[in-house]
mmCIF file as gemmi writes it, N, C-alpha and C atoms, coordinates in Angstrom:
data_model
loop_
_atom_site.group_PDB
_atom_site.id
_atom_site.type_symbol
_atom_site.label_atom_id
_atom_site.label_alt_id
_atom_site.label_comp_id
_atom_site.label_asym_id
_atom_site.label_entity_id
_atom_site.label_seq_id
_atom_site.pdbx_PDB_ins_code
_atom_site.Cartn_x
_atom_site.Cartn_y
_atom_site.Cartn_z
_atom_site.occupancy
_atom_site.B_iso_or_equiv
_atom_site.pdbx_formal_charge
_atom_site.auth_seq_id
_atom_site.auth_asym_id
_atom_site.pdbx_PDB_model_num
ATOM 1 N N . MET Axp A 1 ? -4.558 -35.209 -32.798 1 0 ? 1 A 1
ATOM 2 C CA . MET Axp A 1 ? -3.404 -35.584 -32.443 1 0 ? 1 A 1
ATOM 3 C C . MET Axp A 1 ? -2.094 -34.696 -32.369 1 0 ? 1 A 1
ATOM 4 N N . LYS Axp A 2 ? -2.352 -33.756 -33.79 1 0 ? 2 A 1
ATOM 5 C CA . LYS Axp A 2 ? -1.056 -33.156 -34.098 1 0 ? 2 A 1
ATOM 6 C C . LYS Axp A 2 ? -1.021 -31.865 -32.916 1 0 ? 2 A 1
ATOM 7 N N . ALA Axp A 3 ? -2.049 -31.505 -32.254 1 0 ? 3 A 1
ATOM 8 C CA . ALA Axp A 3 ? -2.218 -30.378 -31.434 1 0 ? 3 A 1
ATOM 9 C C . ALA Axp A 3 ? -1.582 -30.956 -30.405 1 0 ? 3 A 1
ATOM 10 N N . ARG Axp A 4 ? -1.866 -32.21 -29.806 1 0 ? 4 A 1
ATOM 11 C CA . ARG Axp A 4 ? -1.199 -32.474 -28.538 1 0 ? 4 A 1
ATOM 12 C C . ARG Axp A 4 ? 0.185 -32.896 -28.795 1 0 ? 4 A 1
ATOM 13 N N . THR Axp A 5 ? 0.839 -33.114 -29.646 1 0 ? 5 A 1
ATOM 14 C CA . THR Axp A 5 ? 2.393 -33.574 -30.134 1 0 ? 5 A 1
ATOM 15 C C . THR Axp A 5 ? 3.055 -31.942 -29.775 1 0 ? 5 A 1
ATOM 16 N N . THR Axp A 6 ? 2.489 -31.32 -30.605 1 0 ? 6 A 1
ATOM 17 C CA . THR Axp A 6 ? 2.927 -29.679 -30.339 1 0 ? 6 A 1
ATOM 18 C C . THR Axp A 6 ? 3.057 -29.003 -28.81 1 0 ? 6 A 1
ATOM 19 N N . ARG Axp A 7 ? 2.038 -29.006 -28.27 1 0 ? 7 A 1
ATOM 20 C CA . ARG Axp A 7 ? 1.9 -28.511 -26.733 1 0 ? 7 A 1
ATOM 21 C C . ARG Axp A 7 ? 3.098 -29.532 -25.655 1 0 ? 7 A 1
ATOM 22 N N . TYR Axp A 8 ? 3.37 -30.902 -26.248 1 0 ? 8 A 1
ATOM 23 C CA . TYR Axp A 8 ? 4.312 -31.14 -25.821 1 0 ? 8 A 1
ATOM 24 C C . TYR Axp A 8 ? 5.761 -31.252 -25.64 1 0 ? 8 A 1
ATOM 25 N N . TRP Axp A 9 ? 5.744 -31.049 -27.048 1 0 ? 9 A 1
ATOM 26 C CA . TRP Axp A 9 ? 6.977 -30.103 -27.677 1 0 ? 9 A 1
ATOM 27 C C . TRP Axp A 9 ? 7.321 -28.737 -27.083 1 0 ? 9 A 1
ATOM 28 N N . GLY Axp A 10 ? 6.352 -28.465 -27.396 1 0 ? 10 A 1
ATOM 29 C CA . GLY Axp A 10 ? 6.442 -26.708 -26.428 1 0 ? 10 A 1
ATOM 30 C C . GLY Axp A 10 ? 6.899 -26.894 -25.09 1 0 ? 10 A 1
ATOM 31 N N . PHE Axp A 11 ? 5.86 -27.918 -24.188 1 0 ? 11 A 1
ATOM 32 C CA . PHE Axp A 11 ? 6.337 -27.836 -22.784 1 0 ? 11 A 1
ATOM 33 C C . PHE Axp A 11 ? 7.732 -28.391 -22.465 1 0 ? 11 A 1
ATOM 34 N N . ARG Axp A 12 ? 8.02 -29.269 -23.308 1 0 ? 12 A 1
ATOM 35 C CA . ARG Axp A 12 ? 9.421 -29.911 -23.49 1 0 ? 12 A 1
ATOM 36 C C . ARG Axp A 12 ? 10.815 -28.766 -23.711 1 0 ? 12 A 1
ATOM 37 N N . ARG Axp A 13 ? 10.386 -27.81 -24.362 1 0 ? 13 A 1
ATOM 38 C CA . ARG Axp A 13 ? 11.211 -26.907 -24.769 1 0 ? 13 A 1
ATOM 39 C C . ARG Axp A 13 ? 11.078 -26.003 -23.593 1 0 ? 13 A 1
ATOM 40 N N . ALA Axp A 14 ? 10.198 -25.382 -23.081 1 0 ? 14 A 1
ATOM 41 C CA . ALA Axp A 14 ? 10.276 -24.645 -22.345 1 0 ? 14 A 1
ATOM 42 C C . ALA Axp A 14 ? 10.817 -25.326 -20.771 1 0 ? 14 A 1
ATOM 43 N N . PHE Axp A 15 ? 10.74 -26.436 -20.446 1 0 ? 15 A 1
ATOM 44 C CA . PHE Axp A 15 ? 11.111 -26.971 -19.29 1 0 ? 15 A 1
ATOM 45 C C . PHE Axp A 15 ? 12.494 -27.14 -19.549 1 0 ? 15 A 1
ATOM 46 N N . ALA Axp A 16 ? 13.426 -27.251 -20.752 1 0 ? 16 A 1
ATOM 47 C CA . ALA Axp A 16 ? 14.546 -27.616 -20.927 1 0 ? 16 A 1
ATOM 48 C C . ALA Axp A 16 ? 15.382 -26.326 -20.673 1 0 ? 16 A 1
ATOM 49 N N . THR Axp A 17 ? 14.787 -25.066 -21.337 1 0 ? 17 A 1
ATOM 50 C CA . THR Axp A 17 ? 14.854 -23.394 -21.66 1 0 ? 17 A 1
ATOM 51 C C . THR Axp A 17 ? 15.378 -23.072 -19.889 1 0 ? 17 A 1
ATOM 52 N N . ALA Axp A 18 ? 14.124 -23.515 -18.89 1 0 ? 18 A 1
ATOM 53 C CA . ALA Axp A 18 ? 14.327 -22.988 -17.503 1 0 ? 18 A 1
ATOM 54 C C . ALA Axp A 18 ? 15.569 -23.789 -17.228 1 0 ? 18 A 1
ATOM 55 N N . ALA Axp A 19 ? 15.661 -25.561 -17.238 1 0 ? 19 A 1
ATOM 56 C CA . ALA Axp A 19 ? 16.607 -25.891 -16.508 1 0 ? 19 A 1
ATOM 57 C C . ALA Axp A 19 ? 17.743 -25.615 -16.966 1 0 ? 19 A 1
ATOM 58 N N . SER Axp A 20 ? 18.011 -24.813 -18.182 1 0 ? 20 A 1
ATOM 59 C CA . SER Axp A 20 ? 19.597 -24.767 -18.52 1 0 ? 20 A 1
ATOM 60 C C . SER Axp A 20 ? 19.661 -23.501 -17.874 1 0 ? 20 A 1
ATOM 61 N N . VAL Axp A 21 ? 18.841 -22.488 -17.68 1 0 ? 21 A 1
ATOM 62 C CA . VAL Axp A 21 ? 19.006 -21.189 -17.187 1 0 ? 21 A 1
ATOM 63 C C . VAL Axp A 21 ? 19.273 -21.481 -15.758 1 0 ? 21 A 1
ATOM 64 N N . MET Axp A 22 ? 18.923 -22.089 -15.052 1 0 ? 22 A 1
ATOM 65 C CA . MET Axp A 22 ? 19.033 -22.469 -13.504 1 0 ? 22 A 1
ATOM 66 C C . MET Axp A 22 ? 20.249 -23.015 -13.323 1 0 ? 22 A 1
ATOM 67 N N . ILE Axp A 23 ? 20.69 -24.081 -14.438 1 0 ? 23 A 1
ATOM 68 C CA . ILE Axp A 23 ? 21.797 -24.524 -14.264 1 0 ? 23 A 1
ATOM 69 C C . ILE Axp A 23 ? 23.075 -23.748 -14.505 1 0 ? 23 A 1
ATOM 70 N N . GLY Axp A 24 ? 23.122 -23.397 -15.532 1 0 ? 24 A 1
ATOM 71 C CA . GLY Axp A 24 ? 24.259 -22.55 -16.281 1 0 ? 24 A 1
ATOM 72 C C . GLY Axp A 24 ? 24.236 -21.024 -15.617 1 0 ? 24 A 1
ATOM 73 N N . GLY Axp A 25 ? 23.407 -20.716 -15.26 1 0 ? 25 A 1
ATOM 74 C CA . GLY Axp A 25 ? 23.032 -19.235 -14.909 1 0 ? 25 A 1
ATOM 75 C C . GLY Axp A 25 ? 23.51 -19.188 -13.501 1 0 ? 25 A 1
ATOM 76 N N . GLY Axp A 26 ? 24.441 -18.363 -12.608 1 0 ? 26 A 1
ATOM 77 C CA . GLY Axp A 26 ? 25.066 -17.919 -11.716 1 0 ? 26 A 1
ATOM 78 C C . GLY Axp A 26 ? 24.558 -17.016 -10.865 1 0 ? 26 A 1
ATOM 79 N N . SER Axp A 27 ? 24.796 -16.631 -10.174 1 0 ? 27 A 1
ATOM 80 C CA . SER Axp A 27 ? 24.263 -14.994 -9.461 1 0 ? 27 A 1
ATOM 81 C C . SER Axp A 27 ? 24.745 -13.889 -9.962 1 0 ? 27 A 1
ATOM 82 N N . THR Axp A 28 ? 25.83 -13.518 -10.799 1 0 ? 28 A 1
ATOM 83 C CA . THR Axp A 28 ? 26.172 -12.793 -11.753 1 0 ? 28 A 1
ATOM 84 C C . THR Axp A 28 ? 25.513 -12.517 -12.725 1 0 ? 28 A 1
ATOM 85 N N . VAL Axp A 29 ? 24.781 -13.465 -13.675 1 0 ? 29 A 1
ATOM 86 C CA . VAL Axp A 29 ? 23.951 -13.201 -14.308 1 0 ? 29 A 1
ATOM 87 C C . VAL Axp A 29 ? 22.632 -12.976 -14.522 1 0 ? 29 A 1
ATOM 88 N N . LEU Axp A 30 ? 21.974 -13.602 -13.441 1 0 ? 30 A 1
ATOM 89 C CA . LEU Axp A 30 ? 20.742 -13.12 -12.694 1 0 ? 30 A 1
ATOM 90 C C . LEU Axp A 30 ? 20.28 -11.686 -12.235 1 0 ? 30 A 1
ATOM 91 N N . ALA Axp A 31 ? 21.928 -11.17 -11.508 1 0 ? 31 A 1
ATOM 92 C CA . ALA Axp A 31 ? 21.658 -9.881 -10.859 1 0 ? 31 A 1
ATOM 93 C C . ALA Axp A 31 ? 21.871 -9.084 -11.986 1 0 ? 31 A 1
ATOM 94 N N . CYS Axp A 32 ? 20.954 -7.273 -11.537 1 0 ? 32 A 1
ATOM 95 C CA . CYS Axp A 32 ? 21.465 -6.651 -12.419 1 0 ? 32 A 1
ATOM 96 C C . CYS Axp A 32 ? 22.688 -5.542 -11.945 1 0 ? 32 A 1
ATOM 97 N N . PRO Axp A 33 ? 23.011 -4.94 -13.768 1 0 ? 33 A 1
ATOM 98 C CA . PRO Axp A 33 ? 24.045 -3.91 -13.461 1 0 ? 33 A 1
ATOM 99 C C . PRO Axp A 33 ? 24.678 -3.423 -11.799 1 0 ? 33 A 1
ATOM 100 N N . VAL Axp A 34 ? 23.549 -2.687 -12.03 1 0 ? 34 A 1
ATOM 101 C CA . VAL Axp A 34 ? 22.92 -1.497 -10.845 1 0 ? 34 A 1
ATOM 102 C C . VAL Axp A 34 ? 23.151 -2.319 -9.461 1 0 ? 34 A 1
ATOM 103 N N . CYS Axp A 35 ? 22.812 -3.125 -9.232 1 0 ? 35 A 1
ATOM 104 C CA . CYS Axp A 35 ? 22.605 -3.836 -7.86 1 0 ? 35 A 1
ATOM 105 C C . CYS Axp A 35 ? 24.101 -4.568 -7.779 1 0 ? 35 A 1
ATOM 106 N N . PHE Axp A 36 ? 24.465 -5.309 -8.78 1 0 ? 36 A 1
ATOM 107 C CA . PHE Axp A 36 ? 25.609 -6.29 -8.638 1 0 ? 36 A 1
ATOM 108 C C . PHE Axp A 36 ? 26.917 -5.561 -8.361 1 0 ? 36 A 1
ATOM 109 N N . GLY Axp A 37 ? 26.681 -3.925 -8.726 1 0 ? 37 A 1
ATOM 110 C CA . GLY Axp A 37 ? 28.133 -3.108 -8.559 1 0 ? 37 A 1
ATOM 111 C C . GLY Axp A 37 ? 28.278 -2.873 -7.3 1 0 ? 37 A 1
ATOM 112 N N . ALA Axp A 38 ? 28.983 -1.766 -7.308 1 0 ? 38 A 1
ATOM 113 C CA . ALA Axp A 38 ? 29.358 -1.604 -6.039 1 0 ? 38 A 1
ATOM 114 C C . ALA Axp A 38 ? 28.381 -0.592 -4.744 1 0 ? 38 A 1
ATOM 115 N N . ALA Axp A 39 ? 28.891 -1.038 -3.996 1 0 ? 39 A 1
ATOM 116 C CA . ALA Axp A 39 ? 28.005 -0.686 -2.857 1 0 ? 39 A 1
ATOM 117 C C . ALA Axp A 39 ? 26.994 0.73 -2.29 1 0 ? 39 A 1
ATOM 118 N N . GLU Axp A 40 ? 28.044 1.485 -2.356 1 0 ? 40 A 1
ATOM 119 C CA . GLU Axp A 40 ? 27.922 2.917 -2.463 1 0 ? 40 A 1
ATOM 120 C C . GLU Axp A 40 ? 27.969 3.477 -3.834 1 0 ? 40 A 1
ATOM 121 N N . THR Axp A 41 ? 26.783 3.854 -4.466 1 0 ? 41 A 1
ATOM 122 C CA . THR Axp A 41 ? 27.146 4.92 -6.094 1 0 ? 41 A 1
ATOM 123 C C . THR Axp A 41 ? 26.173 5.512 -5.485 1 0 ? 41 A 1
ATOM 124 N N . SER Axp A 42 ? 25.927 6.898 -6.376 1 0 ? 42 A 1
ATOM 125 C CA . SER Axp A 42 ? 24.947 7.284 -6.572 1 0 ? 42 A 1
ATOM 126 C C . SER Axp A 42 ? 23.676 6.66 -6.96 1 0 ? 42 A 1
ATOM 127 N N . MET Axp A 43 ? 23.765 5.942 -8.152 1 0 ? 43 A 1
ATOM 128 C CA . MET Axp A 43 ? 22.532 5.164 -8.587 1 0 ? 43 A 1
ATOM 129 C C . MET Axp A 43 ? 21.586 4.479 -7.209 1 0 ? 43 A 1
ATOM 130 N N . ILE Axp A 44 ? 22.289 3.911 -6.439 1 0 ? 44 A 1
ATOM 131 C CA . ILE Axp A 44 ? 21.798 3.414 -5.02 1 0 ? 44 A 1
ATOM 132 C C . ILE Axp A 44 ? 21.374 4.295 -4.091 1 0 ? 44 A 1
ATOM 133 N N . ASP Axp A 45 ? 22.119 5.389 -3.797 1 0 ? 45 A 1
ATOM 134 C CA . ASP Axp A 45 ? 21.447 6.516 -2.654 1 0 ? 45 A 1
ATOM 135 C C . ASP Axp A 45 ? 20.32 6.881 -3.664 1 0 ? 45 A 1
ATOM 136 N N . GLY Axp A 46 ? 20.209 7.35 -4.496 1 0 ? 46 A 1
ATOM 137 C CA . GLY Axp A 46 ? 19.094 7.932 -4.945 1 0 ? 46 A 1
ATOM 138 C C . GLY Axp A 46 ? 17.919 6.946 -4.808 1 0 ? 46 A 1
ATOM 139 N N . ALA Axp A 47 ? 18.224 5.781 -5.144 1 0 ? 47 A 1
ATOM 140 C CA . ALA Axp A 47 ? 17.252 4.479 -5.085 1 0 ? 47 A 1
ATOM 141 C C . ALA Axp A 47 ? 16.854 4.806 -3.539 1 0 ? 47 A 1
ATOM 142 N N . LYS Axp A 48 ? 17.413 5.103 -2.555 1 0 ? 48 A 1
ATOM 143 C CA . LYS Axp A 48 ? 17.232 5.056 -0.998 1 0 ? 48 A 1
ATOM 144 C C . LYS Axp A 48 ? 16.885 6.132 -0.918 1 0 ? 48 A 1
ATOM 145 N N . LEU Axp A 49 ? 16.942 6.98 -1.44 1 0 ? 49 A 1
ATOM 146 C CA . LEU Axp A 49 ? 16.051 8.81 -1.417 1 0 ? 49 A 1
ATOM 147 C C . LEU Axp A 49 ? 14.907 8.842 -2.258 1 0 ? 49 A 1
ATOM 148 N N . GLY Axp A 50 ? 14.723 7.926 -2.978 1 0 ? 50 A 1
ATOM 149 C CA . GLY Axp A 50 ? 13.049 7.9 -3.805 1 0 ? 50 A 1
ATOM 150 C C . GLY Axp A 50 ? 12.381 6.569 -2.72 1 0 ? 50 A 1
ATOM 151 N N . VAL Axp A 51 ? 12.947 5.693 -2.039 1 0 ? 51 A 1
ATOM 152 C CA . VAL Axp A 51 ? 12.351 4.646 -1 1 0 ? 51 A 1
ATOM 153 C C . VAL Axp A 51 ? 11.675 6.223 0.188 1 0 ? 51 A 1
ATOM 154 N N . LEU Axp A 52 ? 12.347 6.694 0.522 1 0 ? 52 A 1
ATOM 155 C CA . LEU Axp A 52 ? 12.346 7.488 2.111 1 0 ? 52 A 1
ATOM 156 C C . LEU Axp A 52 ? 11.142 8.603 1.462 1 0 ? 52 A 1
ATOM 157 N N . VAL Axp A 53 ? 11.363 8.803 -0.175 1 0 ? 53 A 1
ATOM 158 C CA . VAL Axp A 53 ? 10.287 10.045 -0.163 1 0 ? 53 A 1
ATOM 159 C C . VAL Axp A 53 ? 8.72 9.557 -0.59 1 0 ? 53 A 1
ATOM 160 N N . MET Axp A 54 ? 8.646 8.225 -0.572 1 0 ? 54 A 1
ATOM 161 C CA . MET Axp A 54 ? 7.373 7.34 -0.981 1 0 ? 54 A 1
ATOM 162 C C . MET Axp A 54 ? 6.773 7.178 0.086 1 0 ? 54 A 1
ATOM 163 N N . LEU Axp A 55 ? 8.118 7.026 1.127 1 0 ? 55 A 1
ATOM 164 C CA . LEU Axp A 55 ? 7.815 6.679 2.879 1 0 ? 55 A 1
ATOM 165 C C . LEU Axp A 55 ? 6.666 8.156 3.325 1 0 ? 55 A 1
ATOM 166 N N . ALA Axp A 56 ? 7.667 8.603 3.117 1 0 ? 56 A 1
ATOM 167 C CA . ALA Axp A 56 ? 7.12 10.299 3.832 1 0 ? 56 A 1
ATOM 168 C C . ALA Axp A 56 ? 5.483 10.727 3.172 1 0 ? 56 A 1
ATOM 169 N N . VAL Axp A 57 ? 5.691 10.313 1.382 1 0 ? 57 A 1
ATOM 170 C CA . VAL Axp A 57 ? 4.139 11.076 0.932 1 0 ? 57 A 1
ATOM 171 C C . VAL Axp A 57 ? 3.109 9.638 1.647 1 0 ? 57 A 1
ATOM 172 N N . LEU Axp A 58 ? 3.443 8.536 2.043 1 0 ? 58 A 1
ATOM 173 C CA . LEU Axp A 58 ? 2.383 7.954 2.483 1 0 ? 58 A 1
ATOM 174 C C . LEU Axp A 58 ? 1.995 7.886 3.623 1 0 ? 58 A 1
ATOM 175 N N . PHE Axp A 59 ? 3.108 8.293 4.545 1 0 ? 59 A 1
ATOM 176 C CA . PHE Axp A 59 ? 2.888 8.854 6.013 1 0 ? 59 A 1
ATOM 177 C C . PHE Axp A 59 ? 1.806 9.853 6.376 1 0 ? 59 A 1
ATOM 178 N N . ALA Axp A 60 ? 1.982 10.783 5.072 1 0 ? 60 A 1
ATOM 179 C CA . ALA Axp A 60 ? 1.596 12.089 5.301 1 0 ? 60 A 1
ATOM 180 C C . ALA Axp A 60 ? 0.126 12.103 4.647 1 0 ? 60 A 1
ATOM 181 N N . VAL Axp A 61 ? -0.048 11.485 3.791 1 0 ? 61 A 1
ATOM 182 C CA . VAL Axp A 61 ? -1.595 11.166 3.454 1 0 ? 61 A 1
ATOM 183 C C . VAL Axp A 61 ? -2.494 10.139 4.189 1 0 ? 61 A 1
ATOM 184 N N . GLN Axp A 62 ? -1.83 9.471 5.156 1 0 ? 62 A 1
ATOM 185 C CA . GLN Axp A 62 ? -2.335 8.676 6.419 1 0 ? 62 A 1
ATOM 186 C C . GLN Axp A 62 ? -2.587 9.314 7.369 1 0 ? 62 A 1
ATOM 187 N N . GLY Axp A 63 ? -1.662 10.354 7.538 1 0 ? 63 A 1
ATOM 188 C CA . GLY Axp A 63 ? -1.949 11.11 8.766 1 0 ? 63 A 1
ATOM 189 C C . GLY Axp A 63 ? -2.78 12.146 8.327 1 0 ? 63 A 1
ATOM 190 N N . GLY Axp A 64 ? -3.104 12.252 7.28 1 0 ? 64 A 1
ATOM 191 C CA . GLY Axp A 64 ? -4.737 13.368 6.527 1 0 ? 64 A 1
ATOM 192 C C . GLY Axp A 64 ? -5.697 13.024 6.655 1 0 ? 64 A 1
ATOM 193 N N . PHE Axp A 65 ? -5.852 11.418 6.829 1 0 ? 65 A 1
ATOM 194 C CA . PHE Axp A 65 ? -6.992 10.618 6.854 1 0 ? 65 A 1
ATOM 195 C C . PHE Axp A 65 ? -7.466 10.627 8.279 1 0 ? 65 A 1
ATOM 196 N N . VAL Axp A 66 ? -6.532 10.23 8.961 1 0 ? 66 A 1
ATOM 197 C CA . VAL Axp A 66 ? -6.563 10.322 10.687 1 0 ? 66 A 1
ATOM 198 C C . VAL Axp A 66 ? -7.112 11.43 10.827 1 0 ? 66 A 1
ATOM 199 N N . GLY Axp A 67 ? -6.609 12.58 10.373 1 0 ? 67 A 1
ATOM 200 C CA . GLY Axp A 67 ? -6.98 13.755 11.052 1 0 ? 67 A 1
ATOM 201 C C . GLY Axp A 67 ? -8.21 14.066 10.322 1 0 ? 67 A 1
ATOM 202 N N . PHE Axp A 68 ? -8.812 13.713 9.454 1 0 ? 68 A 1
ATOM 203 C CA . PHE Axp A 68 ? -10.102 14.174 9.014 1 0 ? 68 A 1
ATOM 204 C C . PHE Axp A 68 ? -11.154 13.313 9.936 1 0 ? 68 A 1
ATOM 205 N N . PHE Axp A 69 ? -10.844 12.033 9.9 1 0 ? 69 A 1
ATOM 206 C CA . PHE Axp A 69 ? -11.823 11.298 10.602 1 0 ? 69 A 1
ATOM 207 C C . PHE Axp A 69 ? -11.892 11.382 12.35 1 0 ? 69 A 1
ATOM 208 N N . LEU Axp A 70 ? -10.772 11.928 12.72 1 0 ? 70 A 1
ATOM 209 C CA . LEU Axp A 70 ? -10.916 12.771 14.4 1 0 ? 70 A 1
ATOM 210 C C . LEU Axp A 70 ? -11.3 13.857 14.211 1 0 ? 70 A 1
ATOM 211 N N . TYR Axp A 71 ? -11.334 14.221 13.13 1 0 ? 71 A 1
ATOM 212 C CA . TYR Axp A 71 ? -11.978 16.439 13.345 1 0 ? 71 A 1
ATOM 213 C C . TYR Axp A 71 ? -13.736 15.954 12.845 1 0 ? 71 A 1
ATOM 214 N N . LEU Axp A 72 ? -14.061 15.016 11.935 1 0 ? 72 A 1
ATOM 215 C CA . LEU Axp A 72 ? -15.369 14.397 12.054 1 0 ? 72 A 1
ATOM 216 C C . LEU Axp A 72 ? -15.807 13.291 13.286 1 0 ? 72 A 1
ATOM 217 N N . ARG Axp A 73 ? -15.134 12.787 14.08 1 0 ? 73 A 1
ATOM 218 C CA . ARG Axp A 73 ? -15.71 12.299 15.599 1 0 ? 73 A 1
ATOM 219 C C . ARG Axp A 73 ? -15.646 13.36 16.475 1 0 ? 73 A 1
ATOM 220 N N . LYS Axp A 74 ? -14.967 14.73 16.636 1 0 ? 74 A 1
ATOM 221 C CA . LYS Axp A 74 ? -15.364 15.813 17.196 1 0 ? 74 A 1
ATOM 222 C C . LYS Axp A 74 ? -16.709 16.452 16.913 1 0 ? 74 A 1
ATOM 223 N N . ARG Axp A 75 ? -16.428 16.802 15.437 1 0 ? 75 A 1
ATOM 224 C CA . ARG Axp A 75 ? -18.102 17.507 14.977 1 0 ? 75 A 1
ATOM 225 C C . ARG Axp A 75 ? -19.276 16.615 15.384 1 0 ? 75 A 1
ATOM 226 N N . ALA Axp A 76 ? -19.271 15.137 15.34 1 0 ? 76 A 1
ATOM 227 C CA . ALA Axp A 76 ? -20.117 14.301 15.522 1 0 ? 76 A 1
ATOM 228 C C . ALA Axp A 76 ? -20.449 14.635 17.309 1 0 ? 76 A 1
ATOM 229 N N . LYS Axp A 77 ? -19.594 14.42 17.865 1 0 ? 77 A 1
ATOM 230 C CA . LYS Axp A 77 ? -19.647 14.637 19.178 1 0 ? 77 A 1
ATOM 231 C C . LYS Axp A 77 ? -20.426 15.562 19.904 1 0 ? 77 A 1
ATOM 232 N N . ARG Axp A 78 ? -19.626 16.939 19.405 1 0 ? 78 A 1
ATOM 233 C CA . ARG Axp A 78 ? -20.373 18.691 19.344 1 0 ? 78 A 1
ATOM 234 C C . ARG Axp A 78 ? -21.965 18.433 18.923 1 0 ? 78 A 1
ATOM 235 N N . ILE Axp A 79 ? -21.955 18.415 18.327 1 0 ? 79 A 1
ATOM 236 C CA . ILE Axp A 79 ? -23.335 18.032 17.407 1 0 ? 79 A 1
ATOM 237 C C . ILE Axp A 79 ? -24.231 17.425 18.613 1 0 ? 79 A 1
ATOM 238 N N . ALA Axp A 80 ? -23.955 16.288 18.71 1 0 ? 80 A 1
ATOM 239 C CA . ALA Axp A 80 ? -24.753 15.275 19.839 1 0 ? 80 A 1
ATOM 240 C C . ALA Axp A 80 ? -24.866 15.903 20.928 1 0 ? 80 A 1
ATOM 241 N N . ASP Axp A 81 ? -24.052 16.71 21.378 1 0 ? 81 A 1
ATOM 242 C CA . ASP Axp A 81 ? -24.173 17.443 22.517 1 0 ? 81 A 1
ATOM 243 C C . ASP Axp A 81 ? -24.97 18.233 22.616 1 0 ? 81 A 1
ATOM 244 N N . ILE Axp A 82 ? -25.269 18.926 21.831 1 0 ? 82 A 1
ATOM 245 C CA . ILE Axp A 82 ? -25.959 20.407 21.143 1 0 ? 82 A 1
ATOM 246 C C . ILE Axp A 82 ? -27.204 19.77 20.728 1 0 ? 82 A 1
ATOM 247 N N . ASP Axp A 83 ? -27.767 18.597 20.713 1 0 ? 83 A 1
ATOM 248 C CA . ASP Axp A 83 ? -28.638 18.125 20.383 1 0 ? 83 A 1
ATOM 249 C C . ASP Axp A 83 ? -29.292 17.583 21.537 1 0 ? 83 A 1
ATOM 250 N N . LEU Axp A 84 ? -28.66 17.078 22.419 1 0 ? 84 A 1
ATOM 251 C CA . LEU Axp A 84 ? -28.942 16.732 24.071 1 0 ? 84 A 1
ATOM 252 C C . LEU Axp A 84 ? -29.196 17.82 24.305 1 0 ? 84 A 1
ATOM 253 N N . GLU Axp A 85 ? -28.474 18.878 24.456 1 0 ? 85 A 1
ATOM 254 C CA . GLU Axp A 85 ? -29.065 20.014 25.961 1 0 ? 85 A 1
ATOM 255 C C . GLU Axp A 85 ? -30.242 20.569 24.693 1 0 ? 85 A 1
ATOM 256 N N . THR Axp A 86 ? -30.853 20.629 23.58 1 0 ? 86 A 1
ATOM 257 C CA . THR Axp A 86 ? -31.725 21.07 23.068 1 0 ? 86 A 1
ATOM 258 C C . THR Axp A 86 ? -32.748 20.082 23.319 1 0 ? 86 A 1
ATOM 259 N N . GLU Axp A 87 ? -32.719 19.057 23.654 1 0 ? 87 A 1
ATOM 260 C CA . GLU Axp A 87 ? -33.684 18.182 24.195 1 0 ? 87 A 1
ATOM 261 C C . GLU Axp A 87 ? -34.23 18.382 25.286 1 0 ? 87 A 1
ATOM 262 N N . TRP Axp A 88 ? -33.088 18.552 25.795 1 0 ? 88 A 1
ATOM 263 C CA . TRP Axp A 88 ? -33.328 18.525 27.808 1 0 ? 88 A 1
ATOM 264 C C . TRP Axp A 88 ? -33.88 19.505 28.146 1 0 ? 88 A 1
ATOM 265 N N . SER Axp A 89 ? -33.468 20.726 27.313 1 0 ? 89 A 1
ATOM 266 C CA . SER Axp A 89 ? -34.36 21.984 27.531 1 0 ? 89 A 1
ATOM 267 C C . SER Axp A 89 ? -35.338 21.79 27.39 1 0 ? 89 A 1
ATOM 268 N N . LYS Axp A 90 ? -36.292 21.433 26.031 1 0 ? 90 A 1
ATOM 269 C CA . LYS Axp A 90 ? -37.514 21.25 25.877 1 0 ? 90 A 1
ATOM 270 C C . LYS Axp A 90 ? -38.628 20.563 26.78 1 0 ? 90 A 1
ATOM 271 N N . LEU Axp A 91 ? -37.49 19.301 27.476 1 0 ? 91 A 1
ATOM 272 C CA . LEU Axp A 91 ? -38.421 18.578 28.045 1 0 ? 91 A 1
ATOM 273 C C . LEU Axp A 91 ? -38.43 19.111 29.621 1 0 ? 91 A 1
ATOM 274 N N . GLN Axp A 92 ? -37.593 20.014 29.907 1 0 ? 92 A 1
ATOM 275 C CA . GLN Axp A 92 ? -37.36 21.073 30.945 1 0 ? 92 A 1
ATOM 276 C C . GLN Axp A 92 ? -38.555 22.149 31.041 1 0 ? 92 A 1
ATOM 277 N N . GLY Axp A 93 ? -38.68 22.613 29.597 1 0 ? 93 A 1
ATOM 278 C CA . GLY Axp A 93 ? -39.883 23.454 29.547 1 0 ? 93 A 1
ATOM 279 C C . GLY Axp A 93 ? -41.177 23.336 29.406 1 0 ? 93 A 1
ATOM 280 N N . GLY Axp A 94 ? -40.952 21.862 29.395 1 0 ? 94 A 1
ATOM 281 C CA . GLY Axp A 94 ? -42.539 20.908 29.198 1 0 ? 94 A 1
ATOM 282 C C . GLY Axp A 94 ? -43.173 20.58 30.433 1 0 ? 94 A 1
ATOM 283 N N . ALA Axp A 95 ? -42.126 20.476 31.255 1 0 ? 95 A 1
ATOM 284 C CA . ALA Axp A 95 ? -42.229 20.055 32.808 1 0 ? 95 A 1
ATOM 285 C C . ALA Axp A 95 ? -42.96 21.237 33.558 1 0 ? 95 A 1
ATOM 286 N N . SER Axp A 96 ? -42.275 22.381 33.161 1 0 ? 96 A 1
ATOM 287 C CA . SER Axp A 96 ? -43.055 23.277 34.315 1 0 ? 96 A 1
ATOM 288 C C . SER Axp A 96 ? -43.736 23.946 33.509 1 0 ? 96 A 1
ATOM 289 N N . LYS Axp A 97 ? -44.594 23.651 32.433 1 0 ? 97 A 1
ATOM 290 C CA . LYS Axp A 97 ? -45.623 23.948 31.806 1 0 ? 97 A 1
ATOM 291 C C . LYS Axp A 97 ? -46.978 23.609 33.01 1 0 ? 97 A 1
ATOM 292 N N . ALA Axp A 98 ? -46.811 21.972 33.013 1 0 ? 98 A 1
ATOM 293 C CA . ALA Axp A 98 ? -48.009 21.155 33.836 1 0 ? 98 A 1
ATOM 294 C C . ALA Axp A 98 ? -48.353 21.435 34.878 1 0 ? 98 A 1
């Protein structure tokens, strides 16, 4: 019975804390100082540049994958064409011997 009572009071305390933060805390309290500060600071410019660099790296890696798979497709087609020519020449050679 004691464990159930302790759990109840823990839940009640957590609910009361969450409610007081939601009621008493304004948007100023919830915002970080960097985001809530001036619109154009060096910190925000650095964050924007960081996002652009991460996007550039992402697209470079994706471009590498696309290029690799296009290379594999081209190579497979070339090998299939060579195999087809070899098979055709064997069939032509076999027909002329008969």
